[in-house]
N, C-alpha and C positions, 0 to 999 in steps of 0.2 A: 483403474481409477487413479487420477492424479491427486497428489497431496501437497497442499501449500500452507505456509504459515502466513498469516496476515497480522501485521502490527498496526495499531492506531496510536499515534503519539499526539502530544498536546499542541496541535496547531489547528487553526481555523481550517474549515474545509472537510469536516467529517461526513458531509453529504456524499463526497466521492467514495469514502469507505463503505457507507451504507449501500450506495448504489452498486458498487463493485460486488459486495457480498450478495445482494439480491440478484444481479445479472448472472453471476457465476452459478448460483443455485438454480436459476431458471434454464440456462443453456448447457450445463455441464454436470456430469457426475463427478464431483470433486469433494475431497475431504479437506475441510478448512479448519486449521488450528489457529484460534484467535487470541491475541493479547491486546488489551486496552489499558494504557497507562492511567494512573490516577488523574493526571491533568487532562487526558483525553476523555475520561469519563465525565468530568465537569463540562467540557466543551460539547460532548454529545448531548448532555441535558440542555445546555444553553442553545445550541443550534438546531437540534432536532426535537426538543420538547422534554419536559421533566420526566415523562414516562418512557422515553426512548430506550430501547434495549436491543442490542445487536447480537446478543449471545444465541438467540434462536436461529440465526443465519449461519452458525458454525457447527461443525462436528463436535468440537470441544473448545472450551474457553478456559484460559489460564489466568490466575492472579499475576499481576505484573512483578511481584516479588518472589514468585515460586521458582527459585533457582535449582530446584530438584526435578522440575518438569522434564519429561522425556525429550522435548524439543531443544533442550540445552546441550544435547549430545550429537556429535556427528554420526553416531551409530543409528540415529533415528532418521530413516530415509525420507526425504521430501523432494519435490520437484522445483523447489525454490521458495522465495519469500518476497513479500511486498510490504513496505511501510507506507501507509496511505491514510492521512497526510503524514509527512515526515517533518517534525519540528527541527529548527536549527540546533537545538540542544541535542536531539537524537542524532542528527547528522554529525555534530562535533564529537559525540561519544563514539560513534562508529569510526570516524576518521582517526581517532586517537587510541582506539582499543579499550576504551573505558566502558566495560560491560557490567554495570552495577545493577541492572534489572533484567528481567527475562526477555524483553523485547530486544535490548542491545545484545544480550548473550546469544539469542537465537539468530540474530542478523550476523553476529561475529562468526558463529558456527557455519552459517550459510556461505559466507565469504571464504572461510578457510577450507571448506569442502568443495569450493568452486562451483557452487550451485547458483542459479540466477537469483540476483538480489535487485529488486526494483525499489527505488526511493522516489517518492512523490513530494518534493518540497513545496510548501505553500507559504511563501513569504516574499515580501518585497518592500523596499528595494533590497538588493543583495549587497552585503558588505564584502570587501576583499577576503575576510576570514571565511564567510559562507562559500564564496567562489573557490577558494583554496581547498576547503574541505570537500566540495563537490568534485573538483578536479582530482584530488587524491583518491577518492572513492571510485571515480570513473576509471582512473588508471589501474585500479585493482580489480576492475571488472564489473562494478556495480552499474546498473542502468539508472541514470538520473533523468527523471521524467517530470519536469515542472508542471504544475497544474495550470497549463496554458491551452485551453481548448481551441480547436480550429474552427473555421467558419465555411470551408469549402462545401460542406454538406447542406448548406443553407438552413440553419436551425430556425425553427419557428418560435421556440421558447427556451427557457432555462433548462428544462428536462432534456431537450434535444442536445444541448451543449454538454451537459453532464454525461448523458448516455454515450455519446460519440467518444468522449474522452475515456470513459471506462471501457468501451469496446476496444479502443486502441491498446489499452493496457492488457486486456484479455488476449488480444492478438499477439502481443509481445511474449506473453506467457505460453502461447501455443494452445489457448483455449478457444472453443467455438464461440462466435458472437455474430450478431447481424451488423457488423461494421459496414459503413458506407465508405468505399475506397475512392481515393482521388482518381479522377478520369472517368468514373462511371457516371452515367446520366442519372440525375436525381429528379424525382418527381417534385413538382411545386404546388 
């Protein structure tokens, strides 16, 4: 069974995180360790509804200030981590080694252990500072995956766009998904 850490930081686009957690649970036997920052919790309520709760989609959920959690240590084995969505504040913290919360500490450990780290920034336009931080992290091995869905699979609605983007992320992590690949004939 694969084990991943999923961080949700305070950026718009928490639907991507929700859908990622749902699709991973549906298509894979995977142990998910979830961190939702305080700002992200407010955005989850705003974008997904006051009663939205993502903790039931995880094996274990951690408080964002729990710096004694096992995922703070490189001795806790994982297959990688994804921050979805990744705020520019979180991106800057990672790029500078400022690990003042559990999400940043877990991502810092993921990088130092040379495990896959996927960052899904959801911001625009991007400033030179944002681009510098992304380049720095990419040069250190992080995968920068902007929330930019493709259209080659001929989506019929917003769910199709979100799902295909999430399936692409799952593909990068080596997880099973019903991704529609470029070059395959799609039904219309």
